[in-house]
Backbone as ProteinMPNN parsed JSONL, in Angstrom:
{"seq_chain_A": "MKRLLEAITNLFARLFSRDFAAQLQRGIEAAAPYLAVTYGFVQTAVRLTPTRADDEILALAQELGVPALFDASEDKGIAIGRIVFRALKKRYPEAADRVLNRAIEIAYGALKP", "coords_chain_A": {"N_chain_A": [[-43.414, 135.116, -43.496], [-44.073, 132.749, -42.275], [-46.362, 131.881, -43.676], [-45.248, 131.408, -46.156], [-43.51, 129.266, -45.578], [-45.449, 127.384, -44.903], [-46.722, 127.078, -47.385], [-44.627, 125.997, -48.857], [-44.298, 123.623, -47.453], [-46.75, 122.359, -48.018], [-46.469, 122.035, -50.782], [-44.232, 120.277, -50.859], [-45.39, 118.111, -49.567], [-47.225, 117.27, -51.465], [-45.533, 116.492, -53.531], [-43.612, 114.68, -52.563], [-42.834, 111.834, -50.427], [-44.296, 111.665, -47.144], [-42.407, 111.546, -45.024], [-39.99, 112.297, -46.291], [-40.694, 114.829, -47.199], [-41.026, 116.11, -44.741], [-38.401, 116.095, -43.818], [-37.16, 117.741, -45.73], [-38.505, 120.113, -45.185], [-37.589, 120.627, -42.557], [-34.92, 121.187, -43.112], [-35.126, 123.557, -44.621], [-36.387, 125.201, -42.746], [-34.346, 125.393, -40.867], [-32.521, 126.974, -42.223], [-33.958, 129.28, -42.639], [-33.849, 131.515, -40.704], [-31.594, 132.866, -41.544], [-31.905, 133.668, -44.112], [-32.76, 136.237, -45.11], [-30.59, 138.023, -44.689], [-28.635, 136.553, -46.029], [-29.646, 136.557, -48.635], [-29.366, 139.262, -49.254], [-26.549, 139.47, -49.192], [-25.924, 137.748, -51.3], [-27.178, 139.07, -53.418], [-25.528, 141.328, -53.5], [-23.137, 140.061, -54.221], [-23.787, 139.114, -56.794], [-24.266, 141.525, -58.09], [-21.759, 142.842, -57.883], [-19.983, 141.156, -59.163], [-20.222, 140.684, -62.076], [-18.768, 139.657, -64.265], [-17.127, 137.932, -63.047], [-14.453, 138.458, -62.668], [-11.117, 138.643, -61.309], [-10.568, 141.102, -59.99], [-13.141, 141.998, -59.462], [-14.017, 140.059, -57.68], [-12.288, 140.523, -55.561], [-13.19, 143.083, -54.867], [-15.759, 142.426, -53.978], [-15.161, 140.908, -51.663], [-14.0, 142.907, -50.126], [-16.185, 144.649, -49.87], [-17.925, 143.048, -48.348], [-16.428, 142.739, -46.127], [-14.56, 140.694, -45.559], [-11.739, 138.396, -45.797], [-10.191, 138.018, -48.985], [-9.607, 135.258, -49.944], [-8.578, 133.169, -52.293], [-7.804, 130.839, -54.873], [-6.393, 131.643, -57.89], [-6.805, 129.891, -59.952], [-9.026, 128.418, -59.317], [-12.55, 127.621, -59.609], [-14.499, 130.413, -60.271], [-17.084, 130.897, -59.355], [-17.224, 129.268, -57.111], [-15.305, 130.498, -55.517], [-16.549, 132.982, -55.101], [-18.839, 132.132, -53.725], [-17.608, 131.172, -51.399], [-16.658, 133.525, -50.297], [-19.06, 134.836, -49.711], [-19.999, 132.973, -47.863], [-18.031, 133.26, -45.829], [-18.602, 135.862, -44.998], [-21.172, 135.498, -43.95], [-20.598, 133.681, -41.899], [-19.01, 135.241, -40.302], [-20.915, 137.022, -39.4], [-22.792, 135.315, -38.216], [-21.502, 133.442, -36.209], [-22.15, 131.24, -34.646], [-23.754, 129.621, -36.149], [-24.364, 126.586, -37.906], [-22.179, 125.325, -40.397], [-23.286, 123.884, -42.575], [-25.909, 124.765, -42.591], [-25.674, 127.482, -43.194], [-24.525, 127.237, -45.715], [-26.674, 126.021, -47.021], [-28.54, 128.096, -46.903], [-27.249, 129.916, -48.575], [-27.364, 128.538, -51.024], [-30.143, 128.46, -51.399], [-30.7, 131.203, -51.602], [-29.127, 131.93, -53.873], [-30.463, 130.336, -55.705], [-32.918, 131.625, -55.74], [-32.25, 134.039, -56.926], [-30.975, 133.325, -59.3], [-32.467, 131.248, -60.926]], "CA_chain_A": [[-42.508, 134.001, -43.641], [-44.766, 131.532, -41.851], [-47.222, 131.429, -44.783], [-44.369, 130.867, -47.191], [-43.096, 127.929, -45.144], [-46.62, 126.495, -45.025], [-46.906, 126.796, -48.811], [-43.555, 125.071, -49.24], [-44.637, 122.341, -46.84], [-47.839, 121.767, -48.801], [-45.888, 121.602, -52.058], [-43.434, 119.078, -50.594], [-46.307, 117.014, -49.222], [-47.82, 116.774, -52.711], [-44.511, 115.958, -54.433], [-42.746, 113.672, -51.966], [-43.407, 111.097, -49.307], [-44.46, 112.496, -45.953], [-41.15, 111.604, -44.272], [-39.02, 113.094, -47.044], [-41.18, 116.214, -47.168], [-40.735, 116.639, -43.408], [-36.962, 116.335, -43.755], [-36.896, 118.944, -46.518], [-39.028, 121.254, -44.438], [-36.674, 120.917, -41.444], [-33.738, 121.829, -43.678], [-35.463, 124.944, -44.981], [-36.638, 125.935, -41.502], [-33.056, 125.676, -40.232], [-31.88, 128.056, -42.979], [-34.849, 130.447, -42.712], [-33.434, 132.709, -39.964], [-30.436, 133.492, -42.182], [-32.172, 133.916, -45.533], [-32.849, 137.652, -45.488], [-29.227, 138.547, -44.774], [-27.953, 135.81, -47.088], [-30.147, 137.056, -49.912], [-28.705, 140.551, -49.469], [-25.145, 139.218, -49.536], [-25.89, 137.152, -52.635], [-27.474, 140.169, -54.355], [-24.292, 142.106, -53.605], [-22.186, 139.26, -54.989], [-24.207, 139.11, -58.201], [-24.095, 142.888, -58.607], [-20.355, 143.236, -57.947], [-19.147, 140.209, -59.915], [-20.925, 140.268, -63.296], [-17.904, 138.864, -65.15], [-16.345, 137.06, -62.165], [-13.033, 138.786, -62.782], [-10.443, 138.662, -60.012], [-10.734, 142.389, -59.313], [-14.52, 142.047, -58.964], [-14.072, 139.18, -56.509], [-11.613, 141.267, -54.494], [-14.106, 144.157, -54.456], [-16.824, 141.791, -53.197], [-14.627, 140.586, -50.339], [-13.848, 144.174, -49.412], [-17.542, 145.133, -49.561], [-18.509, 142.216, -47.297], [-15.558, 142.812, -44.961], [-13.895, 139.415, -45.273], [-10.555, 138.202, -46.63], [-10.402, 137.486, -50.342], [-8.699, 134.124, -50.096], [-8.97, 132.232, -53.337], [-6.78, 130.448, -55.83], [-6.773, 132.205, -59.186], [-7.187, 128.829, -60.888], [-10.255, 127.735, -58.911], [-13.799, 128.094, -60.187], [-14.823, 131.728, -59.699], [-18.34, 130.789, -58.622], [-16.912, 128.695, -55.797], [-14.615, 131.556, -54.767], [-17.569, 133.956, -54.7], [-19.638, 131.478, -52.691], [-16.827, 131.12, -50.158], [-16.635, 134.879, -49.727], [-20.38, 135.036, -49.104], [-20.027, 132.125, -46.676], [-17.21, 133.884, -44.782], [-19.34, 137.02, -44.476], [-22.243, 134.973, -43.105], [-20.0, 133.066, -40.709], [-18.588, 136.367, -39.461], [-22.137, 137.586, -38.799], [-23.463, 134.266, -37.44], [-20.465, 132.449, -35.916], [-22.712, 130.055, -33.998], [-24.542, 128.846, -37.115], [-23.699, 125.436, -38.521], [-21.73, 125.587, -41.771], [-24.213, 123.297, -43.545], [-27.113, 125.598, -42.621], [-25.328, 128.686, -43.949], [-24.381, 126.838, -47.124], [-28.034, 125.801, -47.533], [-29.122, 129.43, -47.1], [-26.617, 130.474, -49.781], [-27.938, 127.846, -52.186], [-31.529, 128.917, -51.568], [-30.658, 132.59, -52.078], [-28.689, 131.913, -55.265], [-31.554, 129.772, -56.482], [-33.959, 132.64, -55.893], [-31.757, 135.076, -57.841], [-30.58, 132.746, -60.585], [-33.106, 129.92, -60.986]], "C_chain_A": [[-43.214, 132.689, -43.297], [-45.652, 130.987, -42.971], [-46.401, 130.823, -45.91], [-43.914, 129.464, -46.83], [-44.248, 126.935, -45.229], [-46.868, 126.122, -46.48], [-45.856, 125.812, -49.307], [-43.843, 123.682, -48.691], [-45.732, 121.633, -47.627], [-47.343, 121.268, -50.149], [-45.09, 120.317, -51.873], [-44.329, 117.879, -50.306], [-46.947, 116.422, -50.469], [-46.79, 116.058, -53.592], [-43.755, 114.76, -53.884], [-43.486, 112.896, -50.889], [-43.45, 112.007, -48.08], [-43.151, 112.636, -45.182], [-40.118, 112.476, -44.981], [-39.422, 114.561, -47.044], [-40.872, 116.859, -45.819], [-39.246, 116.945, -43.257], [-36.576, 117.577, -44.551], [-37.345, 120.19, -45.779], [-38.093, 121.624, -43.293], [-35.41, 121.616, -41.949], [-33.979, 123.285, -44.037], [-35.713, 125.769, -43.729], [-35.331, 126.276, -40.787], [-32.359, 126.853, -40.912], [-32.672, 129.359, -42.93], [-34.371, 131.668, -41.92], [-32.3, 133.496, -40.635], [-30.726, 133.969, -43.606], [-32.211, 135.387, -45.92], [-31.463, 138.258, -45.647], [-28.473, 137.865, -45.916], [-28.373, 136.322, -48.456], [-29.493, 138.404, -50.247], [-27.245, 140.38, -49.863], [-25.023, 138.656, -50.947], [-26.219, 138.202, -53.696], [-26.229, 141.029, -54.569], [-23.268, 141.355, -54.448], [-22.519, 139.275, -56.476], [-23.962, 140.478, -58.835], [-22.624, 143.235, -58.821], [-19.482, 142.327, -58.807], [-19.808, 139.755, -61.215], [-20.071, 139.418, -64.24], [-17.025, 137.89, -64.376], [-14.841, 137.266, -62.32], [-12.421, 138.88, -61.384], [-10.642, 139.981, -59.276], [-12.153, 142.565, -58.779], [-14.659, 141.214, -57.692], [-13.4, 139.859, -55.319], [-12.506, 142.389, -53.964], [-15.256, 143.607, -53.62], [-16.344, 141.5, -51.787], [-14.476, 141.856, -49.505], [-15.219, 144.71, -48.98], [-18.156, 144.369, -48.385], [-17.623, 142.143, -46.058], [-14.91, 141.509, -44.551], [-12.668, 139.283, -46.163], [-10.918, 137.606, -47.991], [-9.393, 136.376, -50.588], [-9.241, 133.186, -51.159], [-7.786, 131.986, -54.258], [-7.251, 130.928, -57.193], [-7.216, 131.13, -60.176], [-8.491, 128.128, -60.507], [-11.471, 128.356, -59.603], [-14.219, 129.378, -59.491], [-16.131, 131.702, -58.918], [-18.125, 130.225, -57.228], [-16.225, 129.743, -54.93], [-15.619, 132.59, -54.257], [-18.44, 133.379, -53.583], [-18.914, 131.413, -51.355], [-16.76, 132.494, -49.491], [-17.967, 135.176, -49.048], [-20.482, 134.21, -47.821], [-19.232, 132.761, -45.538], [-17.927, 135.082, -44.155], [-20.477, 136.564, -43.561], [-21.691, 134.397, -41.81], [-19.51, 134.144, -39.75], [-19.797, 136.945, -38.72], [-22.823, 136.601, -37.861], [-22.462, 133.169, -37.079], [-20.997, 131.158, -35.289], [-23.456, 129.142, -34.965], [-23.712, 127.702, -37.694], [-23.352, 125.755, -39.98], [-22.741, 125.086, -42.789], [-25.48, 124.144, -43.683], [-26.835, 126.875, -43.414], [-25.145, 128.364, -45.429], [-25.747, 126.596, -47.763], [-28.71, 127.145, -47.805], [-28.542, 130.086, -48.352], [-27.217, 129.843, -51.027], [-29.363, 128.306, -52.452], [-31.549, 130.332, -52.139], [-30.187, 132.674, -53.525], [-29.784, 131.372, -56.175], [-32.685, 130.766, -56.718], [-33.542, 133.716, -56.898], [-31.47, 134.546, -59.231], [-31.157, 131.331, -60.697], [-32.617, 129.081, -62.15]], "O_chain_A": [[-42.99, 131.659, -43.935], [-45.695, 129.778, -43.197], [-46.81, 129.846, -46.538], [-43.927, 128.568, -47.674], [-44.045, 125.775, -45.586], [-47.191, 124.972, -46.778], [-46.16, 124.904, -50.081], [-43.655, 122.683, -49.384], [-45.64, 120.43, -47.871], [-47.749, 120.2, -50.608], [-45.251, 119.371, -52.644], [-44.052, 116.766, -50.752], [-47.188, 115.216, -50.533], [-47.135, 115.124, -54.317], [-43.302, 113.911, -54.651], [-44.599, 113.244, -50.494], [-42.721, 112.996, -48.002], [-42.818, 113.732, -44.731], [-39.451, 113.296, -44.35], [-38.571, 115.439, -46.903], [-40.498, 118.03, -45.764], [-38.875, 117.941, -42.637], [-35.757, 118.377, -44.097], [-36.641, 121.2, -45.755], [-37.827, 122.805, -43.074], [-34.891, 122.523, -41.297], [-33.133, 124.143, -43.786], [-35.291, 126.923, -43.659], [-35.223, 127.334, -40.168], [-31.683, 127.641, -40.25], [-32.111, 130.43, -43.156], [-34.481, 132.783, -42.43], [-32.083, 134.666, -40.317], [-29.878, 134.606, -44.231], [-31.721, 135.74, -46.992], [-31.193, 138.937, -46.638], [-27.761, 138.52, -46.676], [-27.533, 136.5, -49.338], [-29.115, 138.647, -51.393], [-26.757, 141.064, -50.762], [-24.129, 139.041, -51.701], [-25.602, 138.218, -54.761], [-25.92, 141.41, -55.698], [-22.605, 141.952, -55.297], [-21.633, 139.432, -57.316], [-23.506, 140.572, -59.975], [-22.274, 143.853, -59.827], [-18.356, 142.693, -59.144], [-19.944, 138.553, -61.439], [-20.598, 138.551, -64.938], [-16.271, 137.117, -64.968], [-14.057, 136.338, -62.122], [-13.115, 139.159, -60.406], [-10.864, 139.983, -58.065], [-12.347, 143.212, -57.75], [-15.337, 141.616, -56.747], [-13.893, 139.775, -54.195], [-12.571, 142.619, -52.757], [-15.685, 144.246, -52.659], [-17.038, 141.808, -50.818], [-14.792, 141.866, -48.315], [-15.381, 145.169, -47.849], [-18.821, 144.958, -47.533], [-18.013, 141.553, -45.05], [-14.725, 141.237, -43.365], [-12.56, 139.976, -47.174], [-11.837, 136.797, -48.109], [-8.441, 136.544, -51.35], [-10.238, 132.496, -50.947], [-6.893, 132.821, -54.394], [-8.378, 130.65, -57.601], [-7.926, 131.429, -61.136], [-9.01, 127.329, -61.286], [-11.41, 129.475, -60.111], [-14.289, 129.429, -58.263], [-16.271, 132.412, -57.923], [-18.77, 130.656, -56.273], [-16.527, 129.865, -53.743], [-15.54, 133.02, -53.106], [-18.74, 134.067, -52.608], [-19.529, 131.58, -50.302], [-16.8, 132.601, -48.265], [-17.998, 135.707, -47.937], [-20.993, 134.692, -46.81], [-19.705, 132.8, -44.403], [-17.869, 135.291, -42.944], [-20.718, 137.17, -42.518], [-22.263, 134.609, -40.741], [-19.585, 133.981, -38.532], [-19.698, 137.312, -37.548], [-23.372, 136.997, -36.833], [-22.569, 132.059, -37.601], [-20.364, 130.108, -35.391], [-23.755, 127.998, -34.623], [-22.514, 127.844, -37.936], [-24.137, 126.376, -40.697], [-23.03, 125.779, -43.764], [-26.057, 124.23, -44.767], [-27.666, 127.302, -44.214], [-25.565, 129.134, -46.293], [-25.951, 126.935, -48.929], [-29.377, 127.309, -48.827], [-29.266, 130.739, -49.104], [-27.542, 130.546, -51.983], [-29.746, 128.519, -53.603], [-32.322, 130.628, -53.05], [-30.773, 133.404, -54.324], [-30.006, 131.882, -57.273], [-33.331, 130.749, -57.766], [-34.378, 134.242, -57.632], [-31.695, 135.237, -60.226], [-30.431, 130.343, -60.58], [-33.065, 127.947, -62.325]]}, "name": "protein", "num_of_chains": 1, "seq": "MKRLLEAITNLFARLFSRDFAAQLQRGIEAAAPYLAVTYGFVQTAVRLTPTRADDEILALAQELGVPALFDASEDKGIAIGRIVFRALKKRYPEAADRVLNRAIEIAYGALKP"}
């Protein structure tokens, strides 16, 4: 993981100003402790919700052990993301919401670039 963060830091340093690159690095480092679990949850979400149907979303919530609270009219991707977030928050209650959301975005980005 350390080598990966160093590679990311070097990439940011080449692409952005030093201050901005440092800020990006801090954001990724804050999310790093949660990425392995988040990636697994996101993989489960992608696997269980291929069509984003309501019954698939309910199955995802059950699989991750969190309530399936969503409005049938809301964007299904947002509903799925909230379920993943709830599962992470249940596992890491002390983690800042923004850090968990960042980890989710990174994991989704890795699975669906």
